[in-house]
C-alpha positions as MATLAB code, in Angstrom:
seq = 'XXXXXXXXXXXXXXXXXXXXXXXXXXXXXXXXXXXXXXXXXXXXXXXXXXXXXXXXXXXXXXXXXXXXXXXXXXXXXXXXXXXXXXXXXXXXXXXXXXXXXXXXXXXXXXXXXXXXXXXXXXXXXXXXXXXXXXXXXXXXXXXXXXXXXXXXXXXXXXXXXXXXXXXXXXXXXXXXXXXXXXXXXXXXXXXXXXXXXXXXXXXXXXXXXXXXXXXXXXXXXXXXXXXXXXXXXXXXXXXXXXXXXXXXXXXXXXXXXXXXXXXXXXXXXXXXXXXXXXXXXXXXXXXXXXXXXXXXXXXXXXXXXXXXXXXXXXXXXXXXXXXXXXX';
ca = [
      65.070  185.702  150.623;
      64.214  182.173  151.216;
      66.951  179.556  151.912;
      66.911  175.998  152.910;
      69.893  174.360  154.731;
      70.585  170.675  154.626;
      73.276  169.115  156.860;
      74.399  165.581  157.029;
      77.106  163.198  158.209;
      79.263  161.334  155.429;
      81.924  158.641  156.076;
      84.481  158.051  153.436;
      86.834  155.050  153.927;
      90.566  155.681  153.533;
      92.851  153.559  151.287;
      94.789  152.526  154.522;
      94.823  153.138  158.152;
      96.012  156.666  158.934;
      98.147  156.956  162.138;
      99.389  160.090  163.956;
     100.596  160.625  167.398;
      97.041  160.794  168.788;
      95.534  157.744  167.312;
      94.487  155.878  164.207;
      91.717  156.463  161.903;
      90.241  154.232  158.874;
      87.548  156.582  157.588;
      87.084  160.449  156.988;
      83.942  161.339  158.907;
      82.788  164.700  157.446;
      79.865  166.871  157.790;
      78.333  168.440  154.515;
      76.295  171.574  154.504;
      74.059  172.573  151.481;
      72.471  176.040  151.329;
      69.736  176.225  148.658;
      68.300  179.454  147.422;
      66.073  180.175  144.260;
      66.981  176.673  143.090;
      70.829  177.271  143.363;
      72.853  175.249  145.772;
      75.915  176.288  147.593;
      77.723  173.421  149.451;
      80.726  172.887  151.671;
      82.496  170.157  153.780;
      83.982  170.228  157.152;
      85.704  167.789  159.511;
      84.871  168.346  163.309;
      88.076  167.336  165.155;
      88.129  165.708  168.682;
      91.158  167.551  169.571;
      89.162  170.645  169.642;
      86.295  169.000  171.506;
      84.198  168.870  168.374;
      82.223  165.841  166.968;
      79.837  165.388  163.945;
      76.918  165.561  166.424;
      78.107  168.800  168.010;
      78.771  170.247  164.540;
      75.346  169.365  163.372;
      73.851  170.833  166.515;
      75.787  174.135  165.888;
      74.274  174.370  162.472;
      70.761  173.689  163.929;
      71.324  176.451  166.397;
      71.882  179.163  163.670;
      69.665  177.545  160.934;
      66.736  179.993  161.273;
      69.108  183.054  161.125;
      70.987  181.722  158.065;
      67.728  180.706  156.270;
      66.495  184.183  156.829;
      69.536  185.668  155.233;
      72.478  185.983  157.772;
      75.586  186.773  155.917;
      79.140  185.297  156.234;
      80.090  188.348  158.176;
      77.360  187.836  160.633;
      78.363  184.356  161.134;
      81.680  185.516  162.426;
      79.796  186.905  165.499;
      77.006  184.403  165.681;
      79.245  181.304  165.955;
      82.581  180.585  167.580;
      85.351  179.250  165.227;
      84.580  175.623  164.352;
      84.173  173.033  161.678;
      80.466  173.854  161.653;
      81.103  177.525  160.922;
      83.608  176.473  158.251;
      80.936  174.511  156.454;
      78.277  177.282  156.634;
      80.872  179.966  155.771;
      82.231  178.040  152.560;
      78.723  177.046  151.627;
      77.654  180.585  151.632;
      80.850  181.699  149.410;
      79.841  178.916  146.993;
      76.204  179.954  146.911;
      77.061  183.554  146.098;
      79.527  182.488  143.476;
      76.902  180.272  141.732;
      74.063  182.713  142.099;
      76.132  185.683  140.548;
      78.338  183.741  138.244;
      81.428  185.482  139.694;
      84.060  182.892  141.047;
      84.831  182.976  144.808;
      88.324  184.110  144.136;
      87.142  187.087  142.407;
      84.549  187.881  145.041;
      87.366  187.589  147.701;
      89.689  190.050  145.777;
      92.278  187.330  145.087;
      94.338  186.660  141.953;
      93.258  183.876  139.504;
      94.224  180.564  141.326;
      96.796  178.272  139.788;
      97.502  174.565  140.240;
      99.368  173.715  143.456;
     101.943  171.105  144.617;
     100.787  169.449  147.859;
     102.668  167.261  150.289;
     101.846  163.657  150.630;
     101.488  162.290  154.099;
     103.252  159.214  155.430;
     101.366  157.985  158.464;
     103.136  157.002  161.679;
     104.532  153.429  161.621;
     107.656  151.553  162.338;
     110.905  152.961  160.639;
     110.996  150.011  158.396;
     107.323  150.473  157.168;
     107.702  154.169  156.840;
     110.891  153.693  154.733;
     108.951  151.302  152.532;
     106.159  153.710  152.231;
     108.591  156.525  151.280;
     110.242  154.306  148.552;
     106.619  153.671  147.044;
     106.025  157.476  146.943;
     109.740  158.456  146.155;
     108.700  160.278  142.835;
     106.614  162.606  144.836;
     108.320  165.960  145.185;
     107.114  166.732  148.906;
     106.527  164.194  151.671;
     105.137  165.039  155.123;
     106.192  162.650  157.828;
     103.851  162.008  160.836;
     105.908  161.488  163.999;
     105.487  161.024  167.855;
     108.186  161.356  170.387;
     109.796  157.910  169.769;
     112.455  156.813  167.189;
     112.301  160.208  165.608;
     115.595  160.215  163.721;
     115.318  156.413  162.970;
     112.067  157.172  161.204;
     113.154  160.238  159.403;
     116.497  158.513  158.264;
     114.359  155.624  157.006;
     112.188  157.932  155.044;
     115.176  159.770  153.568;
     116.759  156.579  152.513;
     113.503  155.514  150.825;
     112.978  158.917  149.111;
     116.415  160.532  148.586;
     115.240  163.197  146.264;
     111.905  164.360  147.992;
     111.629  167.516  150.100;
     110.609  166.555  153.727;
     108.558  168.238  156.419;
     107.645  166.546  159.631;
     104.630  166.806  161.930;
     105.054  165.902  165.642;
     101.384  166.652  166.509;
     102.427  168.150  169.942;
     104.402  164.977  171.003;
     107.827  166.449  171.596;
     109.550  168.201  174.588;
     111.911  171.203  174.200;
     114.773  169.030  175.265;
     114.122  166.544  172.337;
     113.763  169.482  169.877;
     117.065  170.820  171.171;
     118.735  167.397  170.835;
     117.595  166.349  167.249;
     117.175  169.675  165.480;
     120.572  169.716  163.807;
     120.251  166.056  162.775;
     116.816  166.759  161.261;
     118.332  169.667  159.182;
     121.120  167.407  158.060;
     118.539  164.901  156.797;
     117.018  167.744  154.815;
     114.023  168.379  156.902;
     112.685  171.831  155.917;
     110.005  172.315  158.566;
     108.812  171.001  161.948;
     105.153  171.258  162.550;
     103.831  171.793  166.149;
     106.753  170.064  168.057;
     105.463  171.087  171.404;
     101.965  170.927  172.978;
      99.978  174.089  172.178;
      99.404  174.938  175.885;
     103.086  174.407  176.735;
     105.006  176.070  173.772;
     106.384  179.078  175.760;
     109.642  177.429  175.861;
     109.994  178.254  172.173;
     110.231  181.919  172.794;
     113.692  183.047  172.030;
     114.674  179.538  170.792;
     116.651  179.415  167.667;
     115.738  176.290  165.729;
     117.991  175.130  162.918;
     114.688  174.037  161.105;
     111.716  176.367  160.687;
     109.040  175.692  163.226;
     105.431  175.836  162.177;
     102.427  176.489  164.608;
      99.425  174.211  163.869;
      97.485  173.550  167.146;
      98.825  176.755  168.545;
      97.407  178.801  165.705;
      93.637  179.191  165.054;
      92.471  182.656  163.938;
      93.980  185.931  163.204;
      93.912  187.043  166.759;
      96.365  184.235  167.727;
      99.197  185.518  165.437;
     100.700  188.145  167.786;
     101.553  185.518  170.476;
     103.249  183.313  167.891;
     105.776  185.581  166.236;
     108.537  185.048  168.743;
     108.014  181.157  168.870;
     107.458  180.138  165.220;
     108.506  181.135  161.732;
     105.384  179.637  160.104;
     101.755  179.128  160.660;
      99.431  176.322  159.496;
      96.191  177.711  158.234;
      93.357  175.104  158.366;
      89.808  176.034  157.677;
      88.311  173.760  160.244;
      90.359  175.680  162.858;
      89.608  179.210  161.478;
      86.021  178.573  161.091;
      85.908  179.183  157.385;
      87.557  180.743  154.356;
      86.541  184.239  155.615;
      88.668  184.066  158.621;
      91.360  181.927  156.938;
      92.067  184.706  154.548;
      92.247  187.173  157.524;
      94.726  184.984  159.251;
      96.829  184.773  156.056;
      97.009  188.618  155.970;
      97.838  188.686  159.597;
     100.713  186.187  159.341;
     102.134  187.830  156.315;
     102.047  191.167  158.029;
     103.761  189.532  161.112;
     106.486  188.145  158.752;
     105.519  184.610  159.313;
     105.549  182.100  156.411;
     102.341  180.455  155.621;
     101.391  176.633  155.294;
      97.925  175.596  154.469;
      96.786  172.282  155.825;
      93.708  170.131  156.141;
      91.962  167.526  158.242;
      91.407  164.298  156.346;
      88.530  165.026  153.982;
      87.470  164.863  150.404;
      87.989  167.326  147.487;
      85.013  169.364  148.874;
      87.177  170.396  151.967;
      90.246  171.074  149.709;
      88.636  173.427  147.102;
      88.189  176.500  149.342;
      91.601  175.796  151.043;
      93.279  176.001  147.734;
      92.485  179.724  147.532;
      94.178  180.228  150.723;
      97.088  178.048  149.704;
      98.017  180.290  146.679;
     101.675  181.429  147.211;
     102.029  179.372  150.483;
     105.500  178.043  151.439;
     104.037  174.601  152.268;
     100.780  173.086  151.047;
      99.338  170.004  152.669;
      95.994  169.378  151.011;
      96.388  165.645  150.227;
      93.217  164.408  151.813;
      91.624  162.992  148.626;
      94.858  161.095  147.864;
      94.398  159.141  151.222;
      90.868  158.142  150.287;
      89.758  154.911  148.888;
      87.437  156.900  146.639;
      87.013  160.703  146.346;
      84.017  162.640  145.281;
      83.560  162.554  141.494;
      83.804  165.005  139.991;
      86.268  166.381  142.505;
      89.696  167.907  142.302;
      91.954  166.097  139.912;
      95.614  165.349  140.872;
      98.558  164.511  138.706;
     101.021  162.998  141.189;
     101.391  165.832  143.833;
      99.880  168.582  141.525;
      96.421  169.629  142.438;
      94.452  171.177  139.504;
      92.063  174.030  140.373;
      88.529  173.118  141.141;
      85.912  173.403  138.387;
      83.509  176.278  139.301;
      80.579  173.760  138.931;
      82.030  171.661  141.702;
      82.843  174.449  144.153;
      83.553  178.280  143.933;
];
């Protein structure tokens, strides 16, 4: 079995600056891995994230460290023990899934024992800004059925009220990106519920969320930075009602599917999210997102230009990826 691995950095400009509580980005910097065997190419994309001490350079170095083993035939399952969960492992894992699908003619969803995938409705993210600007952005996107609001610890209710005024009919979820305290959460929870907020994503810092144990929130709380792989679920069940599965956190589709099973067995709802990337990042995530309570795979909608061909969107509706693109 002779394989060749190609790995590279790509930068995709965003349509506009994207702000969260931790900073601003103007481009999606991604790593792309291609695995070629017998003239067939499997490929995938991942986004190394500074929050987890990962960079494009460190991700490419991780790929180099296992290059020989993978080129000599290491499997997806062997990757789980050869590499720690990371964006680099995600890229290799998903490229191996794609390679197997293209070599066998059997789609990834079938190889994974999943049901035939259907089109999905994703949230559209409003980046952090002044209440006025966020309200204007909400009005621009008021026809979208689900909006996700990026927040920090300041002017939370003012920002959400402005968004609600701009998009009175949209479903709303909010993402604090670890910027709140338990006191703030207690103070504003009822008001957020009255504004129609359905879910609060990662309100407290991941390393300081023990205060959520036993806390009854009027709005469902979702673990993002607190949730990585299936082994983290047991510690979350008394703090959250939902977990956000991201393939760059789990280190690939293989572990993401295991995390989904573990979450469901623990009685937790599932959200499937993404880092800011192109359609190539979203295609495998769409398989995990089938039946999820909240889907946040809008990366391509934030791009100045996406891959072509890629995943096609009709408003907030994502159409399933063509098998020749991925999977």
